[in-house]
N, C-alpha and C positions, 0 to 999 in steps of 0.2 A: 782448449775447449772454450775458454772465455773469449778468445779472439774470433773463433768460429761463430759463436752466438752473436757477438757484436756485428759481424759481417752480415749474418742472416737478418738482423733487425733493420739493416739498411738496404736490403734487396727488395725491389718492387715485388708484390705478390705474384704477378704473372711470370716472374723469373725464378720463383722460389724452388720449383721442382728441379730446374736445371742446376741451380747453385747447390741445392742439397745433394743431388747426385754426385756432383764434383767433390763435395766435402766428404761424402761417404767413401769415395775411392781414395781420397788422401788420408782419411782418418778411420780406417776400418775398425780399429779398437774402440772407437767411440760411437759406433753405429747406433746402438740401443739408446744412448743418451740423446743423440741428435734427432732420431725419429720420435722420441717421446717429448722433446722440448720444442721442436720446430713445427709450427702449424703451417699446413699447406692448403692452397685453395681446394675447396670441396669438389668431389666428383660425384656423379649420379649414375645409378644403375637401375634397370627396370626389373621388378619382381614378376617373373613370368607366371607364377601361380595366381597372383592377384591382379596383374596388369597395372600396377602402380609403381611409380618411381620412388627410390629411397636414396639417401645420401651415404657415401662411403667415407670412412675415416678410420683412424687407428682404434677407436673405441668399439667398433663392431666388426673388427677384423680378427680372424683366426687363420694362421698360415697365409694362404693366398685367396681365401674366401671371405665374403662379407655377409653378415646376418641381416636379413630384412626385418624391420619392425612390424611389418604387416603379416607375414606368414610365419615368422620366427624360424625361417629356414635359411641355410647358407647358400650363397651363389658364388662360384660353382658349388655343387653339392659337397658336403663335408659330414662324414658319419659321426665323428667324435668331437664336433665343435662345441665350445662352451655355451651354455644357455642359462638364462636367469631362472631363479626358483619360480614356482607357480604363483606365489603371492606377489613377487616382484614383477612377473610377467603381466599379471592383471593390472598392476599400477602402470606399467609401461604402455599397455594398450590404451588406457584411459588418458595418459599424458599425451600420446600421439593425437588422439581425437581433439583434445582441448587445445594443444599447441597449433594444430592446423587452423583452428578458428582465430587464434591470436595472429598467426601469419597472414591470413586473409585480411584481417582488420587493419594491421599495421603496414603490410607490404603489398597489399592488393595483388596477390599471386605469389609465385615462387614455390619452392619445395622445402618441406620440413621433415625431420626425423628425430625421434627421441629413443635413446638407449639407456638401459639400466643394468647394473650388475652389483653383486655383493663385494664388499671390501673386507679387509682383515680386522677391522675394528668393530665388528658386529653391526655396522651400519651399511649404507649402500652409496653408490655413486650414480648420478644421472647426467647424461649428456644431451643437450638440446641444440639442434643444428638447423640453420636456415640458409638456403641458397636462393638468391634472387638474381635473375638475368634481366638487366634493364636495357638491353640492346634492342634495336629495331626488330630483330628476328626472335627476340626472347618471348617467354610466355607471360610476361607482365602486361598490365593494362595501359602502362604509360612508357612505352619503349622509345625514348627520344634519342638515345645514345647510339653512336656507331658501334661501340663496344662498351660493356659495363657489367660489373658483377659485384654483389654484396654477399660476403660469406661471414656468417656469425656462428661462433662456437661458444657455448656456455656449458661449463662443467661444474656441477654442484656436488660437493662431498657432504653427505648427510650423516652426522654422528649418531650413535645409539641414543635412544630416548633417556633423558634424565628427569625423572618425576614427570613434570608437565611440559618441559621444554626440550628442544633439540638444537644442537649447533649446526649451522649451515655455512659452508665456505664456498663461495662462487668465484670462479676464474673465467673471465670472458675475453674473447679475442674477436675482433672484427677486421676483415680484410676488404679493402675497397679498391676497385679498379674501374676507371672510366675513360673513354676516349670520344671526343666530339670531332666532327668534320663538317664545316659549313663555309659558305662564301665569306662571311664577315670575320671569322676568327681563324679559319684554316684548320689544320689538325692540331688538337690540343689533348694531351694525355696527362692523367693524374692518378697516382696509386699510392697506397700505403697501408699500414696495419697499426692497430692499437690494442693494448692489453691492459686490463684492470682487474683488481681483486676486491672482494668485500666479504666480511663475515658478520653473521647475525645469529642471535639466540632467540628463537621464536617458539611460541606455544604450539603444541601439536593438536590443539583443539580444532583448529581450522583445517587440518590435514596437510600432508606434505606438498601436494600439488599446488594448493593455494599459496603456501609460503614460498615455494620455489618460483611460482609465477610472479609474485610481487617483486621478488629480488631481481628476476630477469627483466621485468618491465622497467624497474628503476635504473638498473645498470644500462640497458639499451638507451634510455633517455640521456644518461650522462655521456655515453659513448657518442651518440649522435651530436650532442652539443660540442663535445671536444673535437670531433671531426670537422664540424662546421666552423669552429673558431680557429683550429690549428691549420687544417689542410686548405679549406676554402678561404677562410679569412686572411691567412698569411699569403696565400697565392694571389688573391685579389689585390692585396696591398702591394706586393712586389710588382705585379704586372702593371698596375696603375701608376706606380712610381717610375718604372722603366719606360713604359709606353703609355703615357697619359691619353685619355680620350681626346678626340679632335677639338671638342668644344672647350676643354680646359686649356689646350695649347693656344687656341685663338685668344683666350683671355690674357695669356701671358705675353703675347706679342705687343710691344709698345706701338702706339700710333705714330705715324710719320709726320 
C-alpha cells in the first residue's frame, strides 16, 4: 500500500484515473483505502432539475449516484441515498451561495460545489470543491492554454463546540494540469498535485462559514505560492539552464 501511494503521488493528474484503475485490479483487497486516499481530477454533471452543473467526488457519492448540492437529489435517482440533516442542509445551501462568490472573485469563472455531512464525533465535515477549465474552449474568461485545469479539494472536519471555541482541521489538495502550444515554445506540458493540512481552534461567534472561509482563503494562498515556487520556479530554472535564451548565449560567445 505504501508503494502504491508513492506511485500515485508521482503520477501526473491527467493519468491518475488510468493508474488508479490498474492498481485496483492489482490490489482488490485495498480498493477502499485507495479510493479514499487517492484524489482524482474532478468531474462535472448537470442537475436536470435546476439546470446547473455540480462537481462529482467521493464525498457526494452513494453507490453509483451523486447528490446535487442545488436540488439535494441524486443523479441517477436513488431512493435511499444518504442526505444531510435539515440544519446542516440549510448551512450547505448558504455555503454554496457564498463559495460561488469566492470562486468568481478569485478564479473569474469555473464551477464550485459544497457538500456537508455529519460525522461520528457529534460534529460535521464540509467539502469545498472548485474546478476551473483554463483552456481556449473553457468557460473561464482568460483561456489562453491549449489544455488546462485547476482542481481544488478542501475538506474541513469541524469538531463539536467546546464552550466558545471549535476545532477545525483542513486538508487541501490542488491538482494542476496545463499545456501550451505556440510557435515560440512548441508544445509544453506541466502537471502535478500538492496537498497540505492545517488545524485551528476558532471562536464560533463569527459562525462556521466565516471560520472555514478564512482557512480556505489562507490555505489557497499558500498553495498558489508553493506551486509558483516549486513547479513554475524550478521548471523555469531548469529550462533556462539547459536552453538559455538567445540573448544570454550571445553574451557568452567570446569576441574573435
